[in-house]
Structures are given as structure tokens and as C-alpha cells.
N, C-alpha and C positions, 0 to 999 in steps of 0.2 A: 504493500500500500504506500509506503514511504517513497519507494522508487517511482511508482506511478504518479504520485503527487509532484515529483520533480519533472517527469517526462512530459506531462500535459501542459506545463506552464508556457512553453514557447508559443502556444496558440495566441497568447496575449500580444506578443511582439508582432506577429504576422498581421493580426487584425488591426492593431493601432497603426502599423505602417501603411496599410491600404487606406485606412481612414484619413490619415494626414496627407497622403498623396492626393486624394480627391479634394481635400480642403485647399491644398496648394493650387491645384488645377482650377478651382473656382475663382481664384484671384489672379489667374493668368501667369502662374509660375510653373514652368514646364520642367520639372525634375524627373529623371527616370525613376522607376520604382526601386531599382537597385540602389541608387544614391539616396533615396528617401529612407530605405532600410538602414543604410550606413549611418546617416545622421540620427535616426531614431535609436540605434544601438549605442552610438557615442553618447547621446543624452542619457540613456539608461545606465551606462557605465559610470558617468559622473553623478548620477542620482545616488550611488552607493556612498559617496563621500560628502555631498552637499547637504545643507540643512533641509529637513523634511524628506519625503520620498519623491519630491518633484523638483528639487533644487537644480538638477541637471538640465531642466528645461531652459534655464538662462543661457547655458552654453550651447544647447541645441538651437535656440533662437539665434544666437550670435553666428554660429557656423552656417545656419540656413540663410541668414542675411548676406553672407559672402557668396552665395551661389547665384545671385540675381541682382539686377539693378533696382528691383522693387523691394528694397530692404525692409521698409516698414511693413509691407504686406507679409513678408516672410515671418517677421517677428509676431505679427498679429495672428498669423495662421497657427503658430505654436500656442499662443494664448487661447485662441478659440478652441483648438484641439483639446487643450487641458480642461477648459471650462465644460466642454461637452462630456468629457470623461467624468468629471466631478458631478455634473448634473445627473448623469445616468446612475452614478453610484448613490446619490441622494434618493433618487426615485426608487431604486431597487431596495435600498435599506429601509426607506420609509414605508414602502408597500409591505415588505415582510414584517416590519415592526407592527404595522396596523393589523395584519393578519394574526400575529401572535396576540395582540391586545384583545381582539374581538373573539378569539377562539379559546382564550384562557379564562379561568374562573375569576370572579370579582376580587377574591382574596389573594390571588397569586401576585407576589411582589414583582415577578418578571413582567406581568401584564402592565403594571403601572409604569415601569421603566420604558417598556416598548411604546406605551401610549405617548410618553413625552418625546421619544425619538420620532414617532410618526408625526406628531404635531410640529416639531421643529423642522422636519423634512418638508412638510406641507408649506410652512412659512417661507422656507428657502425657495421652493419652486414658485410660489406665488410672487415673492419679491423679485425673482429673476424675470418672470413673465411681465410683471408690471414695469420693471425697469426697461426692458426691451420695448414695450409698448410706448413708453414715454420717449425713449431715445429715437425711435423711428417716426415720430410724429412731430414735425417742426413746431406746431402750435403748442403742444404739450411741453416741448423742450423750453419754449419761452416762458410758459406759465410757471413751470417748476424751477426756473432759473438755471437750467442746465446749459443753455446757450451762453449765459453770462459767465458761468464757471469755465466752460470750454474756451471761451475767448481770452481768459486770463491765465490759461496754462502756459508754461514755458515751452519753447521749441514748437512754435505754431506750425512750422512746415511739416514736422512729423505728426502733429495732431491732425492736421488736414489730411495727410495720407492715411492715418488710422481711420478717420471718418469715412474716407472713400473706400477703404477696405471693408468696413462694416456694411456699407451700401452694397458692395459687390456680394457679400454674403446674404443680404436681404433678397437680392435678385435670384439667388440660388438657394432659397429657403428649403426647397424639397431635398436638395443635396445635404444640407445641414441636418435636416430631420433624419435622413438615411444614416448619416454619420452617428447620430444619437442612437438609433435603433441597433446598429451593428456593434455598439459599445457594450450592450448587455451581455453578449457571449464572453467578452473579456472578463467582466466582473464575475460571471457565473463560473468561468474557468478558475479564477482565483479562489472562489468559495469552495469549489469541488476539490481543488488541490489542498486547501486547509482542512477540509473534511477528511480526506484520505490520510493526511498527516496526523490529524487528531485521533483517528481510529487506530493508526499504527502506534501512537503513543499512549493509548488506553484512556483517552478523555471520555467522560461519560455524557457528553452533550448529545441531545437528539439531533438527527440530521437536519431537520427544519430550522433549528435554532442557529445553526452555522450561517444560514442565509440572513439571519437578523444580526448576529454578533460580528461576523467577519466584515461586511460592508462598513459598519460603524467603526471598527478598529482600523481598517484601511483608510477610511476617510479622515480620521483624526491624525493618522500617521502622515497625511499629506501636508499638514500644517508645518511651515518651515521654521521649526523651533530647534530641532536637533537632528543629526544625521540619522536617516531612516526612521525618524519619529521615535527614537529611543526614549523610553520613559513615558511618553505620552500614550503610545499604544498599550503599554503595560498597565497603565492606570485604568484605562477604559476596559481592558480585557479582564482585569481583576473584578471590576464592578459587574460586567456582563456575565462572565463565566460563573461568578459567585451567585448570581440569580438562579442558577440551576444546580447549586450545591457543589460547584467546582472549587478546588482549592487554589491558593495563590500560585503554587508550583505548577498546577495544570494551566492556569492562565498564562504564566510565563512560557510554558511549553508551546502553547498555541501561538503566541506572538512570535516566538523564535522560529517556529516552523514556517509561518507566513513570511517573516523577514528573510530567513536563510535561503529559502527556495528562490525568492526574488533576487537576493544578492548573488546567488550562484549564477543565475542566468544574466544578471546585469554585468557581472564580471567578464562574461564572454564578449561583451562590447569592447573590452580591452584589445581584442584582436583587431578590431576596426580602428581603434585609436592608434595602434602601432603601425598598421598598414597605411594609414592616411585614407585618401579618397574623399575627404570632405574639405579639401582645399578649394581656393577660388578657381572656378573653371578656366580652362585654357580658351583661347580664341575659337578653336575648332569646336570645343564642347559647348561654348556659348551659342554658336550658330546652330548646333543641334537642338538646343533648348529653345530656339526661336527668339533670341535676344540680340538682334543686330546692333542695338544702341550700345550695349556693353562691349561687344566685340570691336565696334568702331572706336569707342573711347580707349580701349586697351591698345589698339593698333596705333592710335594717335600718341 
């Protein structure tokens, strides 16, 4: 079971690579799927050392911006890709927490904890939807003072480019929706991997409860406080696992299984770091990606 928990994890890298590749294409950045995979794995490698489990996205965005003249679009694509992943995680964790809440007895302490998680998840989804509704309606942007705030941000050229990027994603809203949908298999794979590891280590959690606990643990681990969410994940794991009678040692075993499987595959990204392949494209490569302006600038 432990070996299977490790072997199924690469599904997450394959799906997220395809997802990001499509998000790049939506903003007219033509990277090959192979190069997108390289950049994704380089970001995963640095996630092992950067604060949170998403800190490598900063370097991933930096290297992606070197692949194109549309640098702000490249950075925004990484941001949008990460937000989509987090929203899918919140939806999945919130839905499973709500299920646990409504199917448990009124005196079950787990039900009360899951109810709070479901409520918070709902508020996050509602807040995100409301924020996007305001952002994409000029009149509402003026009413809520968002235009005033945007006009006073530094580096207005980059701000304008970021606004244009978000407009491109609005035009491809169905593609963004598809990116959200294909993210669920990523999180399901993580949960199943944790479930298999938990069974191998003798944890007494019910299979369904993994779909409640693991998304929450992974979500808080994404907060950029410590490398790989160390300490933060353990705190929530102790609380959630304890709701089903688990011990502190079992909670630590669960978080370590989640973290170590991810670290193991993140470290394979070191192969791509050593090989390179995420450098600024040559003139010939830029022509292949359909960026004559960059090629002409480099030639000049």
C-alpha cells in the first residue's frame, strides 16, 4: 500500500502540466508541452525548500516570464493556475466536510468541526465569486473603489498588463472552468495516496474521513509560513485526526506520509534543474513559439 501511495502520485504533475499549458495558450503564450512540464517540475523542486508548499511558484513564474515577451501574462498564468488549484481544493474539502456534518449525529464532535470547515469553505467560494463579479464589471469597480485603488498601485505598466491578462481569461471562461474541473482528479489522487499510506501505517481513520481531513491539511500547508507547511499541517492534523480518536503520533504519521511522498517526487524536479531547459529561448525557439517580436529584439 505504501509503494502504491508513492507510485500514483505523478498523476498530479501530469494533470497540472496540461492545465497550465492550456492556461498559457489562453493568453497567447505558445510553450511546448515538454517545456511546460520542465518549468512545472522546476517549480515543484523549489517548493521543497521555499516557505509553504507553493513557494516554488515564485521561481516558476520568474522562469516562465523569461520564455516570452508577454512576461506579465506568464506570471499571471502561474497565479491563476495556483488560484484554480486552491479553489478546487476548497470546494472538495468543503463539500466533504458538509457531507460529514449532515450524515453524523448531532452529538458527534467531528460533525461540529466539519460544519465550521464547510461554512468557511462556502464563504471563501462566495467571496471569490463576488470579487470576480465586481472586478469584471466597470461600474461595480467604480462603486466599490477598486478602480481608485488600481490607479494608485505602483508599476502601472505591469498593472495594465495584468488587467489585460484577466480580460483574456474572461474571454476564455469555459477554458478556465475546464481547468477547474480537471483539478479535482489531482486532489483526489493526493487523498487516495494519503489513504493508502494511512492504511499501511495502521491509522484507524474511515476512508471517507480522509476526503475531509486531507484537503484541509493540504490547504493549510499551502500557506507560506514554513517550508512544506511544517508545523502548520501538524497542528490541523492533530485536531482533525483527534476527532476520530486518533493519537498525536498517528496525526504526525499522516502528515509525514503526505509530505514525504510529495517531497520524493518534487525532488525528481532536480533532474530538470541540473539539465536546464528553462533558459531564455534561442532565436530559433522563439520563432517556433510564434514570437517574432522577441526574436527581432534579440537579433537587434
